[in-house]
ROPAFI-624894 format. One record per atom (N, C-alpha, C, O): x negated, y negated, z. Coordinates in steps of 0.2 Angstrom, whole numbers, plus 2048, in hexadecimal, padded with zeros to 3 digits. Layout:
N
XYZ;...
END
This chain:
143
250DD98E7;258DD98E2;25CDDE8E6;261DDB8E7;25CDE48E9;261DE88EC;264DE18F1;26ADDE8F1;25FDDF8F5;264DD98FB;268DD58F5;26EDD68F5;266DD18F1;26BDCE8ED;271DD18ED;276DCF8F0;26FDD78E9;275DDC8E8;27CDDD8ED;282DDE8EC;279DDC8F2;27BDDD8F9;280DD98FC;285DDA8FE;27DDD48FC;27FDCD8FC;286DCC8F9;28BDC98FB;281DCF8F3;289DC98ED;28EDCF8ED;294DCE8ED;28DDD48EE;293DD98EF;299DD78F6;29FDD78F6;296DD78FB;297DD5903;29CDCD900;2A3DCC900;299DCA8FE;29CDC28FC;2A2DC48F7;2A7DC08F9;2A3DC88F3;2A8DCA8EE;2ADDCE8F2;2B3DCF8F1;2AADD28F8;2B0DD68FD;2B1DD2903;2B4DD5908;2B0DCD904;2B2DC8909;2B6DC4907;2BCDC390A;2B5DC08FF;2B8DBD8FE;2C1DC18F9;2C6DBE8F7;2C0DC88F8;2C4DCB8F6;2CADCA8FE;2D0DC88FD;2C8DCC903;2CBDCB90A;2CDDC890B;2D3DC990D;2C8DC090B;2CFDBB90D;2D1DB9908;2D7DB890A;2D2DB7903;2D9DB78FE;2DDDBA8FD;2E3DB78FC;2DDDC28FF;2E4DC6901;2E9DC1905;2EEDBE903;2E5DBF90D;2E6DBA911;2EBDB590F;2F0DB4911;2E6DB1908;2E8DA9907;2EDDAC904;2F2DA8905;2EFDB18FF;2F2DB38FA;2F9DB28FF;2FEDAE8FE;2F9DB9905;300DB9908;301DB490D;307DB290D;2FEDB3911;2FFDAC916;304DA7913;308DA5916;303DA690E;307DA090C;30FDA390A;314D9F90A;310DA9908;316DAE905;317DAE90D;31DDAE90E;315DAF913;317DAF91B;31DDA891C;323DA791E;319DA491A;31AD9C91A;321D99918;324D9591A;321D9E911;326D9D90D;32EDA1911;333D9E913;32CDA6912;331DA8915;334DA691E;339DA7920;32CDA3922;32EDA2928;333D99925;335D9692A;333D96921;335D9091F;33DD9191F;341D8D920;33ED9891D;344D97919;34BD9C920;351D9D91F;346D9E925;34BDA292A;34CD9C931;349D97933;353DA0932;357D9B935;356DA093B;357D9D940;355DA693A;357DAA943;34FDA9946;34ADA8943;352DA894F;34CDA8952;346DAE951;340DAE951;34CDB4951;347DBA951;342DBA94B;33CDBB94B;346DBA946;340DB9940;33BDB4940;336DB693E;33BDAD943;336DA6943;332DAA948;32DDAB945;332DAD94E;32DDB0952;32ADB5950;324DB6953;32CDB994B;329DBF947;324DB9942;31DDB9942;326DB7940;321DB2939;31CDAF93B;317DAE938;31FDAC942;319DA8945;312DAD948;30CDAC947;314DB494C;30FDB894E;30DDBB945;307DBC945;30FDBC941;30CDC093B;309DBA938;303DBA936;30BDB3938;303DAE935;300DAD938;2FBDAB935;2FEDAD93F;2FBDAD943;2F5DB1942;2F0DAF941;2F7DB7944;2F4DBE944;2EFDBE93B;2E9DBF939;2F6DBC937;2F0DBD931;2EBDB8930;2E5DBA92F;2ECDB092F;2E7DAE92F;2E2DAD935;2DEDA8935;2E2DAF93A;2DBDB293F;2D8DB793D;2D2DB8940;2DCDBE938;2D9DC3938;2D3DBE930;2CDDBE930;2D7DBC92D;2D2DBA927;2CFDB4928;2CCDB0923;2CFDB292E;2C9DAD92C;2C2DAD92E;2BEDA892E;2C0DB3931;2B8DB892E;2B7DB8928;2B2DB5925;2BBDBB925;2BCDBD91F;2B8DB691B;2B3DB6918;2BDDB391C;2BADAB918;2B3DA991A;2AFDA8916;2B0DA9920;2AADA7922;2A6DAD921;2A0DAB922;2A7DB1920;2A1DB791D;2A1DB7915;29DDB9912;2A8DB4912;2A5DB490C;2A1DAD90B;29EDAC905;2A1DA8910;29CDA290F;297DA3910;292DA190D;296DA8914;28DDAB916;28ADAE910;285DAC90D;290DB490E;28ADB890A;28BDB2903;286DB28FF;28FDAF901;28EDAA8FC;287DA68FC;284DA58F7;285DA4904;282D9F902;27CDA3903;277DA1903;27CDAA904;273DAF905;274DAF8FD;26FDAD8FA;278DB18FA;278DB28F4;274DAB8EF;26FDAD8EC;277DA58EF;275DA18EE;26EDA08EF;269DA08EB;26CDA18F7;264DA08F8;260DA58F5;25BDA38F5;262DAB8F3;25EDB18F2;25BDAF8E9;256DB28E6;261DAB8E7;25EDA98DF;25ADA58DF;255DA68DA;259D9F8E4;255D9A8E5;256D928E3;25BD908E0;254D908E4;254D878E5;256D858DC;25BD828DA;252D888DA;251D878D2;258D878D0;25CD838CF;25AD8F8D1;260D928CE;265D8D8CD;268D8B8C9;263D8C8D6;26BD888D8;26DD818D5;272D7F8D5;268D7D8D3;265D768D0;268D768C9;26CD728C7;266D7C8C7;269D7C8BF;26ED808BE;26FD818B8;271D858C2;279D878C2;27FD818C2;283D818C7;27FD7E8BC;284D7A8BE;28CD7D8BE;291D798C0;28DD838BC;293D868BD;293D858C4;297D818C7;290D898C8;28FD8A8D0;292D848D4;294D848D9;290D7C8D0;291D798D5;299D768D5;29CD728D8;29BD7A8CE;2A2D788CC;2A4D7D8D2;2A8D7B8D7;2A3D818D2;2A7D878D5;2A5D868DD;2A9D8A8E1;2A1D838DF;2A1D818E6;2A6D7B8E8;2A9D7A8ED;2A6D778E3;2ABD718E5;2B3D758E5;2B7D738E8;2B5D7C8E2;2BCD7F8E1;2BAD848E9;2BFD878EC;2B5D858EB;2B5D8A8F2;2B7D868F9;2BAD888FD;2B2D7E8F7;2B5D7A8FC;2BDD7A8FE;2BFD7A904;2C1D778F7;2C5D778F5;2CAD7C8FA;2CFD7A8FE;2C7D848F9;2CAD8A8FB;2CBD89905;2D0D8A908;2C4D87906;2C3D8590F;2C8D80912;2CBD80917;2C9D7C90E;2CDD7590E;2D5D7790F;2D9D75913;2D7D7B90B;2DDD7D90A;2DED84911;2E3D84915;2DAD88911;2D8D8D918;2DBD8991D;2E0D8A920;2D4D8391D;2D9D7F924;2DDD7C925;2E0D7B92A;2E0D7A91F;2E8D78920;2EED7D91F;2F3D7B91F;2EBD83920;2F0D88922;2F0D8992A;2F5D8B92D;2EBD8792B;2E9D86933;2F0D82937;2F5D8593A;2F0D7B934;2F4D77934;2FDD7A933;302D7B938;2FDD7D92B;304D7D92C;305D82932;30AD80935;301D88935;302D8D939;304D8993F;309D8B942;301D84941;302D80947;308D7D947;30CD7D94B;30AD7A941;312D76941;316D7E941;317D80947;317D8193F;31CD87940;31BD89948;320D8B94B;315D8994B;315D8B950;319D86956;31DD88959;317D82956;31CD7A957;321D79955;325D75959;325D7D94F;32BD7B94D;32CD7694A;332D7494A;325D72946;325D6C945;325D6C93C;322D67939;327D72938;325D72933;32ED70930;333D72931;329D6B92B;32ED68926;32CD6891F;32CD6491B;32AD6D91F;329D6D916;32ED73913;330D78916;330D7290E;335D7790D;330D7F908;32AD80906;336D85908;335D8A904;330D878FE;32AD898FE;332D848F8;331D828F3;328D808F4;324D848F2;327D7B8F8;322D7A8FB;31BD7F8FB;316D808F8;321D84901;319D89901;31AD8E8FB;316D938FA;31ED8D8F7;31CD928EF;319D908EC;316D948E8;319D898EB;313D858E8;30BD858EA;306D868E7;30CD838F1;306D878F5;304D8D8F6;2FED8D8F7;306D928F5;305D978F4;300D9A8EC;2FCD9F8EC;302D968E7;301D978E2;2F8D958E1;2F4D998DE;2F6D8E8E4;2F1D8B8E4;2ECD8E8E4;2E7D8C8E0;2EAD958E8;2E4D998EA;2E4D9E8E3;2DFDA18E1;2E9D9E8E0;2E9DA58DA;2E5DA08D4;2E1DA28D0;2E8D988D4;2E5D948CE;2DED938D1;2DAD938CC;2DCD928D6;2D4D8F8D7;2D1D968D6;2CBD978D3;2D4D9A8D9;2CEDA18D8;2CEDA48D0;2C8DA48CD;2D3DA68CC;2D0DA48C6;2CBDA08C2;2C8DA28BD;2CBD978C5;2C7D948C2;2C0D978C5;2BAD978C2;2C1D998CB;2BAD9B8CF;2B5DA18CB;2AFDA28CB;2BCDA68C6;2B9DAD8C5;2B6DAB8BE;2B1DAD8BC;2BBDA68BA;2B8DA38B4;2B1DA08B4;2ACDA28B1;2B0D9B8B9;2AAD998BB;2A3D9F8BC;29FDA08B7;2A4DA28C0;2A0DA88C0;29FDAC8BC;29ADAF8BB;2A4DAE8B9;2A1DB28B1;2A0DB08AA;29DDB48A6;2A3DA98AA;2A0DA48A2;29BDA38A6;298DA88A5;299DA08AA;293D9B8AC;293D968A5;28ED968A1;298D928A6;297D8A8A1;292D878A3;28ED878A8;290D8389C;288D8189F;28CD798A2;289D758A5;
END
């Protein structure tokens, strides 16, 4: 049981660290989309790149320790935990979101951003809503 608790704790820790980046990176994109100054543009490019590459290992470690947690509970538990299947679909969406951030980062790096600050403001709220749904599923465990 101790190994299970360690895996769960590390899963939660790395998830929190990952989400800190997912919450802040689109905010940098908002400011970057608003700027017209070359100096600010260069700073936002550096900030966004460093942040995304900093939190990507946290995303991977979240996946590793989440997978180990599921493995620790066993196959029968996994099959009968329907709430977890919904959670995993939402988690997959978050990894797609994370991957899309690399595309947006590249667009900014190549000066090809065509999206408005409003787009990034809405984009910034998406992981908040997905996180809320994941937490509700994980704690309420609906049938």
